[in-house]
C-alpha positions in Angstrom: -166.7 36.6 0.7 -167.6 38.9 -2.2 -165.4 38.2 -5.2 -166.0 38.0 -9.0 -165.0 35.4 -11.6 -163.1 38.2 -13.3 -160.9 38.6 -10.3 -160.2 34.8 -10.2 -159.6 34.8 -14.0 -157.0 37.6 -13.7 -155.3 35.9 -10.8 -154.9 32.6 -12.7 -153.6 34.5 -15.8 -150.9 36.3 -13.7 -149.9 33.0 -12.0 -149.7 31.2 -15.3 -147.7 33.9 -17.2 -145.6 35.1 -14.2 -146.2 38.7 -15.2 -148.8 41.4 -14.8 -147.8 42.7 -18.2 -148.0 39.3 -20.0 -151.4 38.7 -18.3 -152.7 42.0 -19.5 -151.6 41.2 -23.1 -153.2 37.8 -22.9 -156.5 39.2 -21.5 -156.5 42.2 -23.8 -156.8 44.7 -20.9 -154.4 47.3 -19.5 -151.8 46.4 -16.9 -153.4 48.9 -14.6 -156.7 47.0 -14.8 -154.9 43.8 -13.9 -153.2 45.5 -11.0 -156.4 46.9 -9.7 -158.3 43.6 -10.0 -155.6 41.6 -8.2 -155.5 44.2 -5.4 -159.3 43.9 -5.1 -159.0 40.1 -4.8 -156.2 40.4 -2.2 -158.3 42.8 -0.1 -161.1 40.3 -0.1 -158.7 37.5 0.8 -157.0 39.7 3.4 -153.6 38.4 2.3 -151.1 38.9 -0.5 -151.4 36.3 -3.3 -148.8 37.6 -5.8 -145.5 39.2 -5.1 -143.8 41.5 -7.7 -140.3 40.6 -8.6 -137.9 42.2 -11.3 -138.9 39.5 -13.8 -142.7 39.9 -13.2 -144.6 38.3 -10.3 -144.5 35.1 -8.3 -147.1 33.3 -6.2 -146.9 33.8 -2.4 -147.5 30.8 -0.2 -151.2 31.8 0.1 -151.4 32.2 -3.7 -150.0 28.7 -4.2 -152.6 27.3 -1.9 -155.4 29.1 -3.8 -154.3 28.5 -7.4 -155.7 25.0 -7.8 -159.0 25.9 -6.3 -159.1 29.0 -8.6 -158.5 27.0 -11.7 -161.1 24.4 -10.7 -163.6 27.2 -10.1 -163.1 28.6 -13.6 -163.6 25.2 -15.1 -166.8 24.5 -13.1 -168.1 28.0 -14.0 -167.5 27.3 -17.7 -169.2 23.9 -17.4 -172.2 25.6 -15.6 -172.4 28.1 -18.4 -172.4 25.3 -21.0 -175.3 23.6 -19.2 -177.2 26.9 -19.2 -176.7 27.2 -23.0 -177.7 23.5 -23.4 -174.5 22.6 -25.3 -172.9 20.2 -22.7 -172.7 17.6 -25.5 -170.2 19.8 -27.5 -166.5 19.5 -28.0 -165.1 23.0 -28.1 -161.7 23.4 -29.9 -159.9 26.7 -29.6 -157.2 28.2 -31.9 -155.5 31.5 -32.1 -154.6 32.2 -35.8 -155.7 29.3 -37.9 -157.7 26.1 -37.4 -156.7 23.3 -39.7 -156.4 25.2 -43.0 -157.9 23.6 -46.0 -158.8 20.5 -43.9 -161.1 22.5 -41.5 -164.4 22.3 -43.4 -163.9 18.6 -44.4 -163.2 17.8 -40.7 -166.4 19.5 -39.6 -168.5 17.7 -42.2 -167.0 14.3 -41.5 -167.3 14.8 -37.7 -171.0 15.8 -38.0 -171.7 12.6 -40.1 -169.8 10.3 -37.7 -170.7 11.9 -34.4 -174.2 13.4 -34.6 -174.6 13.5 -30.8 -171.5 15.7 -30.2 -171.2 19.2 -31.7 -167.7 20.1 -32.9 -167.3 23.8 -32.1 -164.3 25.6 -33.4 -163.5 28.9 -31.7 -161.0 31.6 -32.7 -159.7 33.2 -29.5 -156.8 35.5 -28.6 -155.3 33.0 -26.2 -156.3 29.3 -26.4 -154.2 28.6 -23.3 -156.4 31.0 -21.3 -159.6 29.4 -22.8 -158.3 26.0 -21.7 -157.5 27.2 -18.2 -160.9 28.9 -17.8 -162.7 25.9 -19.2 -164.3 27.8 -22.1 -162.9 25.1 -24.4 -161.8 21.5 -24.0 -159.1 21.2 -26.6 -156.8 23.7 -28.4 -155.0 23.5 -31.7 -151.3 24.4 -31.2 -148.3 24.8 -33.5 -144.6 25.0 -32.7 -142.2 23.2 -30.4 -142.2 25.0 -27.0 -143.5 23.1 -24.0 -147.1 23.7 -22.7 -146.6 23.2 -19.0 -149.5 21.4 -17.4 -151.1 20.3 -20.7 -151.2 17.0 -22.4 -150.3 17.2 -26.1 -150.5 14.8 -29.0 -149.1 15.6 -32.5 -151.6 15.2 -35.2 -149.9 16.7 -38.3 -147.1 18.6 -39.9 -147.4 21.8 -42.0 -144.9 23.6 -44.3 -143.6 27.0 -43.1 -144.3 29.8 -45.6 -143.3 33.4 -46.0 -145.6 36.4 -45.9 -144.9 39.8 -47.3 -146.4 42.8 -49.0 -147.6 41.9 -52.5 -145.9 44.9 -54.0 -142.5 44.2 -52.4 -139.9 45.3 -55.0 -137.5 42.4 -54.5 -139.9 39.5 -53.9 -143.1 40.3 -55.8 -142.0 38.1 -58.8 -140.5 35.3 -56.7 -142.0 31.8 -56.5 -140.2 30.7 -53.4 -137.8 32.1 -50.8 -135.0 30.9 -48.5 -134.7 31.5 -44.7 -131.4 33.4 -45.2 -133.3 36.0 -47.4 -136.0 36.4 -44.7 -133.2 37.0 -42.1 -132.1 40.1 -44.0 -135.5 41.8 -43.3 -137.4 43.1 -40.3 -139.5 40.1 -39.1 -142.9 40.5 -37.4 -143.6 38.0 -34.6 -146.2 37.3 -32.1 -144.4 36.3 -28.9 -147.5 35.0 -27.2 -148.9 32.6 -29.9 -146.6 32.8 -32.8 -144.3 30.1 -34.3 -141.4 32.4 -35.4 -138.4 33.4 -33.3 -134.6 33.6 -33.6 -134.1 29.9 -33.0 -135.3 29.1 -36.6 -131.9 30.3 -37.8 -128.4 29.2 -37.0 -126.9 31.2 -34.1 -125.9 34.6 -35.3 -127.6 34.2 -38.7 -131.1 35.3 -37.8 -132.8 38.7 -38.4 -131.3 41.7 -36.8 -134.7 43.1 -35.9 -138.0 41.7 -34.8 -141.2 43.6 -34.4 -143.8 42.3 -31.9 -147.5 42.1 -32.6 -150.2 40.4 -30.5 -152.8 39.1 -32.9 -153.0 37.9 -36.5 -154.8 41.1 -37.7 -152.1 43.5 -36.4 -149.4 41.1 -37.8 -151.0 41.2 -41.3 -151.4 45.0 -41.1 -147.7 45.5 -40.3 -146.7 43.1 -43.1 -149.2 44.6 -45.6 -147.7 48.1 -45.0 -144.3 46.8 -46.0 -142.8 47.5 -42.6 -141.9 43.8 -42.0 -142.2 40.3 -43.4 -143.1 37.1 -41.6 -143.1 33.3 -41.5 -146.1 31.2 -40.5 -147.8 27.9 -40.9 -149.5 27.0 -44.2 -152.9 27.1 -42.6 -152.6 30.8 -42.0 -152.6 31.5 -45.7 -155.9 29.5 -46.1 -157.7 31.3 -43.2 -156.3 34.8 -43.8 -156.3 35.7 -47.5 -156.0 39.5 -47.7 -155.6 42.1 -50.5 -152.0 43.3 -50.5 -150.6 40.3 -48.8 -148.7 37.5 -50.6 -147.7 34.0 -49.3 -144.8 32.0 -50.7 -143.2 28.6 -49.9 -139.9 28.7 -48.1 -137.6 26.2 -49.7 -135.6 25.4 -46.6 -138.2 26.5 -44.0 -138.4 24.3 -40.9 -141.7 22.4 -40.8 -144.3 23.1 -38.1 -145.7 20.3 -36.0 -149.4 20.6 -35.2 -150.8 19.4 -31.9 -154.0 18.9 -30.0 -153.7 19.9 -26.4 -155.9 19.5 -23.3 -155.8 19.7 -19.6 -154.1 16.8 -17.9 -156.9 16.6 -15.3 -159.7 15.7 -17.7 -160.2 13.8 -20.9 -162.8 15.6 -23.1 -165.7 13.8 -24.7 -164.9 12.6 -28.2 -161.2 13.4 -27.8 -159.7 10.2 -29.2 -162.1 10.3 -32.1 -161.0 13.9 -32.8 -157.3 12.9 -32.7 -157.9 10.1 -35.2 -159.9 12.2 -37.6 -157.4 15.1 -37.6 -154.5 12.7 -38.1 -156.3 11.1 -41.0 -157.0 14.5 -42.6 -153.2 15.3 -42.4 -152.2 11.8 -43.5 -150.1 11.8 -40.4 -148.7 8.8 -38.6 -147.1 8.9 -35.1 -143.8 7.7 -36.5 -143.7 10.9 -38.5 -143.4 12.9 -35.2 -141.3 16.1 -35.3 -140.6 18.7 -32.6 -141.4 18.6 -28.9 -145.0 18.0 -27.8 -146.6 21.1 -26.4 -146.6 23.8 -29.0 -147.7 27.4 -29.2 -150.6 28.3 -31.3 -150.1 30.4 -34.4 
């Protein structure tokens, strides 16, 4: 059969997200490109692998049979690529918006001193879940409380939630802190794929009347900097994304954000336990401090 890894990658993304549209957003391509690529793979397979439904798409019986092998193929291809690059002794950690904030550099230094035989490689990617599924990373940093189906997750820290808004905001520019009820009075920018903000942060009926969707941290900051929306995010975002015209403030009653390390259930990455211990130490986190539901979404 003549097929490409790209076709397999698109197939796995559609199966995981349950939507051609969501897969396109995750892969940063057009929906038409996803449709054409899936059609090409189905012609090669000579059978339908995904069936469109009103809510998106579902696997056919043939698609269910192929999904496991497709995921394994992507993992093996990534491992082969790592061997070609000569970095098979690396531990690759993906994140979407922010790594570990002010703790990031210290972690890298302490890791290099304690584990000279394993390179700790931090990667900012648009979709850490995709990177895990394709095997281009072994671990992802996740924040939030929604479940990550098929992944193993361990909480390693807790971060304050902070507000983000345009520095020249006429109401908030002189403030030193904010409340969730004040944020609810504004248009709030969210990233539905990898964000940590949604209506569930407020009591029922007390949340913002309008949300605006964005799909990466740069477009999120652009929207906020223009004064069209405000946002909430983890403290680490402020460390990694200082920008002229953007201000970050503590939220006095903001729900804290649990931080997780996640990995595929089918494999335990090299150096994983040591990484968990070092990240927990950097946060001063103990398992008995656990908050939220293991899994998380990056952001």
